[in-house]
TORDO-807034 format. One record per residue (C-alpha): y, z, x; chain. Coordinates in steps of 0.2 Angstrom, whole numbers. Layout:
+-------+-------+-------+-------+
| north |    up |  east | mitor |
+-------+-------+-------+-------+
|     Y |     Z |     X |     A |
...
+-------+-------+-------+-------+
***
This chain:
+-------+-------+-------+-------+
| north |    up |  east | mitor |
+-------+-------+-------+-------+
|   710 |   268 |  -579 |     A |
|   709 |   253 |  -567 |     A |
|   691 |   251 |  -572 |     A |
|   694 |   250 |  -590 |     A |
|   709 |   238 |  -587 |     A |
|   697 |   226 |  -577 |     A |
|   684 |   228 |  -591 |     A |
|   697 |   223 |  -604 |     A |
|   703 |   209 |  -594 |     A |
|   685 |   202 |  -592 |     A |
|   682 |   204 |  -611 |     A |
|   698 |   194 |  -615 |     A |
|   693 |   181 |  -602 |     A |
|   676 |   180 |  -611 |     A |
|   684 |   177 |  -628 |     A |
|   696 |   165 |  -622 |     A |
|   682 |   155 |  -614 |     A |
|   672 |   156 |  -630 |     A |
|   686 |   150 |  -640 |     A |
|   689 |   135 |  -628 |     A |
|   671 |   131 |  -628 |     A |
|   671 |   131 |  -647 |     A |
|   686 |   120 |  -648 |     A |
|   677 |   107 |  -636 |     A |
|   661 |   107 |  -646 |     A |
|   670 |   106 |  -663 |     A |
|   678 |    89 |  -657 |     A |
|   668 |    75 |  -665 |     A |
|   675 |    63 |  -651 |     A |
|   669 |    75 |  -638 |     A |
|   651 |    78 |  -645 |     A |
|   649 |    59 |  -648 |     A |
|   654 |    55 |  -630 |     A |
|   641 |    68 |  -624 |     A |
|   627 |    60 |  -635 |     A |
|   631 |    42 |  -630 |     A |
|   633 |    47 |  -612 |     A |
|   617 |    57 |  -612 |     A |
|   607 |    42 |  -620 |     A |
|   616 |    30 |  -608 |     A |
|   611 |    39 |  -592 |     A |
|   594 |    44 |  -598 |     A |
|   590 |    25 |  -602 |     A |
|   597 |    20 |  -585 |     A |
|   586 |    33 |  -576 |     A |
|   571 |    28 |  -585 |     A |
|   573 |    10 |  -582 |     A |
|   574 |    13 |  -563 |     A |
|   558 |    23 |  -563 |     A |
|   547 |    13 |  -575 |     A |
|   553 |    -3 |  -566 |     A |
|   539 |    -2 |  -554 |     A |
|   527 |    -9 |  -567 |     A |
|   525 |   -27 |  -570 |     A |
|   519 |   -33 |  -587 |     A |
|   516 |   -49 |  -596 |     A |
|   527 |   -52 |  -611 |     A |
|   515 |   -66 |  -617 |     A |
|   500 |   -55 |  -617 |     A |
|   510 |   -41 |  -626 |     A |
|   511 |   -53 |  -641 |     A |
|   494 |   -60 |  -639 |     A |
|   500 |   -77 |  -632 |     A |
|   494 |   -88 |  -618 |     A |
|   505 |   -86 |  -602 |     A |
|   518 |   -99 |  -601 |     A |
|   520 |  -111 |  -587 |     A |
|   538 |  -115 |  -583 |     A |
|   546 |  -123 |  -568 |     A |
|   563 |  -119 |  -561 |     A |
|   570 |  -126 |  -544 |     A |
|   553 |  -133 |  -540 |     A |
|   543 |  -117 |  -542 |     A |
|   529 |  -119 |  -554 |     A |
|   518 |  -108 |  -566 |     A |
|   532 |   -96 |  -570 |     A |
|   529 |   -85 |  -585 |     A |
|   537 |   -69 |  -592 |     A |
|   530 |   -57 |  -580 |     A |
|   544 |   -44 |  -581 |     A |
|   547 |   -26 |  -574 |     A |
|   545 |   -13 |  -587 |     A |
|   563 |    -8 |  -584 |     A |
|   569 |   -23 |  -593 |     A |
|   564 |   -15 |  -609 |     A |
|   578 |    -2 |  -608 |     A |
|   592 |   -12 |  -599 |     A |
|   597 |   -21 |  -615 |     A |
|   599 |    -4 |  -623 |     A |
|   610 |     1 |  -608 |     A |
|   621 |   -14 |  -610 |     A |
|   623 |   -11 |  -629 |     A |
|   627 |     7 |  -626 |     A |
|   640 |     1 |  -613 |     A |
|   649 |   -10 |  -627 |     A |
|   649 |     4 |  -639 |     A |
|   656 |    17 |  -627 |     A |
|   668 |     3 |  -622 |     A |
|   674 |     1 |  -640 |     A |
|   678 |    19 |  -643 |     A |
|   682 |    27 |  -625 |     A |
|   688 |    12 |  -615 |     A |
|   686 |     7 |  -597 |     A |
|   688 |    25 |  -591 |     A |
|   674 |    31 |  -601 |     A |
|   662 |    17 |  -596 |     A |
|   667 |    19 |  -577 |     A |
|   665 |    38 |  -578 |     A |
|   647 |    36 |  -585 |     A |
|   643 |    21 |  -574 |     A |
|   647 |    31 |  -558 |     A |
|   639 |    47 |  -565 |     A |
|   623 |    37 |  -569 |     A |
|   623 |    29 |  -551 |     A |
|   625 |    46 |  -543 |     A |
|   611 |    53 |  -553 |     A |
|   599 |    38 |  -550 |     A |
|   602 |    41 |  -531 |     A |
|   599 |    59 |  -533 |     A |
|   583 |    57 |  -543 |     A |
|   576 |    45 |  -530 |     A |
|   581 |    57 |  -516 |     A |
|   572 |    71 |  -525 |     A |
|   557 |    59 |  -528 |     A |
|   557 |    55 |  -509 |     A |
|   557 |    73 |  -504 |     A |
|   543 |    76 |  -516 |     A |
|   532 |    62 |  -508 |     A |
|   534 |    71 |  -491 |     A |
|   526 |    87 |  -497 |     A |
|   508 |    89 |  -492 |     A |
|   496 |    87 |  -507 |     A |
|   484 |   100 |  -513 |     A |
|   466 |    94 |  -508 |     A |
|   459 |    97 |  -525 |     A |
|   473 |    88 |  -534 |     A |
|   472 |    73 |  -522 |     A |
|   454 |    69 |  -523 |     A |
|   446 |    77 |  -538 |     A |
|   460 |    77 |  -552 |     A |
|   454 |    69 |  -568 |     A |
|   436 |    67 |  -563 |     A |
|   429 |    80 |  -575 |     A |
|   439 |    74 |  -589 |     A |
|   435 |    56 |  -588 |     A |
|   426 |    50 |  -572 |     A |
|   428 |    31 |  -577 |     A |
|   447 |    33 |  -577 |     A |
|   449 |    45 |  -562 |     A |
|   460 |    42 |  -547 |     A |
|   452 |    44 |  -530 |     A |
|   469 |    47 |  -521 |     A |
|   482 |    55 |  -533 |     A |
|   494 |    57 |  -518 |     A |
|   494 |    38 |  -514 |     A |
|   496 |    34 |  -533 |     A |
|   511 |    46 |  -534 |     A |
|   519 |    39 |  -518 |     A |
|   517 |    21 |  -524 |     A |
|   525 |    24 |  -541 |     A |
|   539 |    35 |  -536 |     A |
|   542 |    28 |  -518 |     A |
|   550 |    12 |  -523 |     A |
|   558 |     2 |  -508 |     A |
|   575 |     5 |  -502 |     A |
|   580 |   -13 |  -505 |     A |
|   575 |   -12 |  -523 |     A |
|   584 |     4 |  -526 |     A |
|   600 |    -3 |  -517 |     A |
|   599 |   -20 |  -526 |     A |
|   597 |   -11 |  -543 |     A |
|   611 |     1 |  -541 |     A |
|   623 |   -12 |  -534 |     A |
|   618 |   -25 |  -548 |     A |
|   620 |   -11 |  -561 |     A |
|   638 |    -6 |  -555 |     A |
|   644 |   -24 |  -554 |     A |
|   636 |   -29 |  -571 |     A |
|   645 |   -14 |  -579 |     A |
|   662 |   -18 |  -572 |     A |
|   660 |   -36 |  -577 |     A |
|   655 |   -31 |  -594 |     A |
|   670 |   -20 |  -596 |     A |
|   682 |   -33 |  -591 |     A |
|   675 |   -47 |  -601 |     A |
|   673 |   -36 |  -616 |     A |
|   692 |   -31 |  -616 |     A |
|   697 |   -49 |  -612 |     A |
|   688 |   -56 |  -628 |     A |
|   695 |   -41 |  -638 |     A |
|   713 |   -45 |  -632 |     A |
|   711 |   -63 |  -639 |     A |
|   701 |   -59 |  -655 |     A |
|   708 |   -42 |  -660 |     A |
|   697 |   -30 |  -670 |     A |
|   687 |   -44 |  -678 |     A |
|   672 |   -53 |  -670 |     A |
|   663 |   -37 |  -664 |     A |
|   648 |   -48 |  -660 |     A |
|   658 |   -60 |  -649 |     A |
|   665 |   -47 |  -637 |     A |
|   649 |   -36 |  -637 |     A |
|   636 |   -50 |  -635 |     A |
|   647 |   -61 |  -625 |     A |
|   651 |   -48 |  -612 |     A |
|   633 |   -43 |  -611 |     A |
|   627 |   -61 |  -609 |     A |
|   639 |   -64 |  -594 |     A |
|   636 |   -47 |  -586 |     A |
|   617 |   -48 |  -588 |     A |
|   617 |   -65 |  -579 |     A |
|   626 |   -58 |  -564 |     A |
|   614 |   -43 |  -565 |     A |
|   598 |   -53 |  -565 |     A |
|   602 |   -63 |  -549 |     A |
|   611 |   -49 |  -539 |     A |
|   596 |   -37 |  -540 |     A |
|   583 |   -50 |  -535 |     A |
|   594 |   -57 |  -521 |     A |
|   597 |   -40 |  -513 |     A |
|   579 |   -33 |  -516 |     A |
|   569 |   -49 |  -512 |     A |
|   579 |   -62 |  -503 |     A |
|   588 |   -50 |  -491 |     A |
|   576 |   -36 |  -491 |     A |
|   559 |   -45 |  -492 |     A |
|   562 |   -62 |  -485 |     A |
|   557 |   -72 |  -501 |     A |
|   562 |   -90 |  -502 |     A |
|   579 |   -91 |  -511 |     A |
|   572 |  -105 |  -523 |     A |
|   559 |   -93 |  -529 |     A |
|   571 |   -79 |  -531 |     A |
|   583 |   -90 |  -541 |     A |
|   568 |   -96 |  -551 |     A |
|   562 |   -79 |  -556 |     A |
|   580 |   -74 |  -560 |     A |
|   581 |   -88 |  -572 |     A |
|   565 |   -82 |  -581 |     A |
|   572 |   -64 |  -582 |     A |
|   589 |   -71 |  -589 |     A |
|   580 |   -80 |  -602 |     A |
|   572 |   -64 |  -608 |     A |
|   589 |   -54 |  -607 |     A |
|   598 |   -68 |  -616 |     A |
|   586 |   -68 |  -630 |     A |
|   586 |   -49 |  -632 |     A |
|   605 |   -49 |  -632 |     A |
|   606 |   -61 |  -646 |     A |
|   592 |   -52 |  -656 |     A |
|   600 |   -35 |  -653 |     A |
|   617 |   -40 |  -660 |     A |
|   614 |   -33 |  -677 |     A |
|   610 |   -16 |  -668 |     A |
|   628 |   -16 |  -662 |     A |
|   635 |   -17 |  -680 |     A |
|   622 |    -4 |  -686 |     A |
|   629 |     8 |  -671 |     A |
|   647 |     5 |  -676 |     A |
|   643 |     9 |  -694 |     A |
|   635 |    25 |  -690 |     A |
|   649 |    30 |  -678 |     A |
|   662 |    26 |  -691 |     A |
|   654 |    37 |  -704 |     A |
|   652 |    51 |  -692 |     A |
|   670 |    50 |  -685 |     A |
|   679 |    45 |  -701 |     A |
|   689 |    29 |  -701 |     A |
|   706 |    37 |  -696 |     A |
|   699 |    45 |  -680 |     A |
|   688 |    30 |  -676 |     A |
|   704 |    18 |  -677 |     A |
|   714 |    30 |  -666 |     A |
|   700 |    30 |  -653 |     A |
|   698 |    11 |  -653 |     A |
|   717 |     9 |  -652 |     A |
|   717 |    21 |  -637 |     A |
|   702 |    12 |  -629 |     A |
|   711 |    -5 |  -631 |     A |
|   727 |     2 |  -623 |     A |
|   718 |     6 |  -607 |     A |
+-------+-------+-------+-------+
***
């Protein structure tokens, strides 16, 4: 009798759990938050890991390298980390999440993203410490394409995933500060303009937060962590910000497109309630 009662209780708990899960997943607002949050965190993680590569923006478009001068530092061009390809997307996602879920939503995802970035780098560090297989380290890729084989796979793996501690620290701190500044400026502009002028609060907050982000990460990673001259760090920061400023302007229509898709998915009534709740925070 007791065993049957326990089995019945387990069955009831299972159905209650199933009903609760069904209710959660049937909520459009919840599903949207999961999708936006997943895309936000995925882009933040990817930007950190691919940021080890430096590419030439001019060569990407088949142009001759520019030769700019800032603070007396000459021959500066758009030699950027690959991570900058994704960071504008992260800040756009921040503004969209901010619009519908408010400061609490952005802060939760920002701290979660930072925690996962630190966890990912810790796991990469532990993977680097594992002893490599002899065949994989020295022979991998030779038979398939000798011209493009890598003589030391373990060294390549370590160089790509083993980014310096100061770079990681600078990136994480700059990301958090940039996110918080973005949230504050976004709602400050919204409190002044109301529901209108989406472009002003979204693009305006991004331009300010990206400015801060561009210099904090370089100062921590290279001025403090690598003893670079401050003028060189500031000069490179200016080049990076010019790129981010341009991308923020060019991507402004994407914000309106994202709002339109969300409004269609949620419906205007639910969307308006979520935006009002977000603004009230």
